[in-house]
C-alpha positions as CSV (number, residue, x, y, z in Angstrom):
1,M,0.0,0.0,0.0
2,A,1.4,3.4,-1.0
3,Y,2.1,6.1,1.5
4,A,1.0,8.9,-0.9
5,T,-1.9,9.5,-3.3
6,I,-1.9,9.8,-7.0
7,E,-3.0,13.4,-6.6
8,E,0.1,14.1,-4.5
9,L,2.3,12.5,-7.1
10,A,0.7,14.4,-10.0
11,S,1.2,17.6,-8.1
12,A,4.9,16.7,-7.5
13,L,5.2,16.2,-11.3
14,N,3.4,19.4,-12.0
15,K,0.6,17.5,-13.8
16,R,-3.1,17.0,-13.4
17,V,-4.5,13.6,-12.8
18,T,-6.4,12.3,-15.9
19,P,-8.1,8.9,-16.2
20,E,-5.4,7.8,-18.6
21,M,-2.7,8.5,-16.1
22,E,-4.3,7.1,-12.9
23,T,-2.9,3.5,-13.3
24,A,0.6,4.6,-14.2
25,L,0.7,7.0,-11.3
26,Q,-0.5,4.3,-8.9
27,V,2.1,1.8,-10.2
28,C,4.9,4.3,-9.6
29,L,3.7,4.9,-6.0
30,D,3.2,1.2,-5.4
31,A,6.7,0.3,-6.7
32,A,8.2,3.0,-4.4
33,A,6.2,1.8,-1.4
34,R,7.4,-1.8,-2.0
35,E,11.0,-0.5,-1.9
36,I,10.2,1.4,1.3
37,D,8.7,-1.7,3.0
38,H,11.7,-3.8,1.9
39,E,14.1,-1.2,3.3
40,V,12.5,-0.7,6.7
41,D,12.1,-4.4,7.1
42,W,9.3,-4.3,9.6
43,T,9.0,-7.3,11.9
44,Q,5.2,-7.7,11.3
45,P,4.2,-6.2,8.0
46,P,1.9,-4.5,7.2
47,R,2.7,-2.2,10.1
48,T,0.2,0.5,11.0
49,V,2.0,3.8,11.3
50,D,0.2,6.3,13.5
51,D,3.0,8.8,14.3
52,A,2.6,12.0,12.2
53,G,6.4,12.4,11.8
54,D,6.7,8.8,10.6
55,L,3.8,9.2,8.2
56,A,5.3,12.4,6.8
57,L,8.7,10.7,6.2
58,L,7.0,7.8,4.5
59,N,5.0,10.2,2.4
60,R,8.0,12.2,1.3
61,V,10.1,9.2,0.4
62,N,7.2,7.6,-1.5
63,L,6.7,10.8,-3.5
64,A,10.4,11.4,-4.2
65,R,10.9,7.8,-5.4
66,G,7.5,7.8,-7.2
67,V,8.7,10.8,-9.2
68,E,11.9,8.9,-10.1
69,W,9.8,5.9,-11.3
70,W,7.6,8.2,-13.4
71,K,10.6,9.8,-15.0
72,A,12.5,6.6,-15.5
73,N,11.2,6.2,-19.1
74,D,12.7,9.6,-19.9
75,A,16.1,8.3,-18.9
76,A,16.3,5.2,-21.1
77,F,19.7,3.5,-20.9
78,G,20.7,5.8,-18.0
79,V,21.0,8.9,-20.3
80,I,18.8,12.0,-20.2
81,G,18.9,15.2,-22.2
82,F,20.2,15.7,-25.8
83,D,18.8,18.6,-27.7
84,Q,19.6,21.4,-25.2
85,T,22.2,19.9,-22.9
86,G,23.9,17.0,-24.6
87,A,23.7,13.6,-23.0
88,L,23.6,13.6,-19.2
89,R,24.0,10.4,-17.2
90,A,21.1,9.7,-14.9
91,P,22.0,8.8,-11.2
92,T,22.6,5.1,-10.9
93,D,22.3,4.5,-7.1
94,G,18.6,3.6,-7.4
95,F,17.0,3.6,-4.0
96,K,20.2,4.0,-1.9
97,R,19.8,7.8,-1.2
98,H,16.2,7.2,0.0
99,A,17.3,4.4,2.3
100,G,19.2,6.8,4.5
101,S,16.1,8.9,5.0
102,L,14.3,5.8,6.3
103,L,16.8,4.9,9.0
104,P,14.6,6.1,11.8
105,L,11.9,3.6,10.8
106,K,14.2,0.6,10.2
107,E,13.4,-2.3,12.6
108,Q,15.8,-5.1,11.5
109,W,19.4,-5.0,10.6
110,P,21.4,-7.6,8.8
111,I,24.3,-9.4,10.5
112,A,27.5,-8.2,9.0
């Protein structure tokens, strides 16, 4: 279950929700939420989050990653830009930079 709405994602993308976009927006949020759930590794998923700060953090990470999923098609083969900027390499760290934001919610840690 996503931690943000398709309306919030559309707003973050400076777009309006249309019936044609609804499924694609939801897929981006669901993919990001799955990454979040994997990273926090809650002991008894699905966990109910009631703390406003935790909800805000989950919402922000879900939206930030959802935007990246939405724009992933524009960075085919890891390259963006061309006509105005030349070829620019897209970031390749995937979810890693978001994982740091989720540290306050992480419940389980791997044995090193």
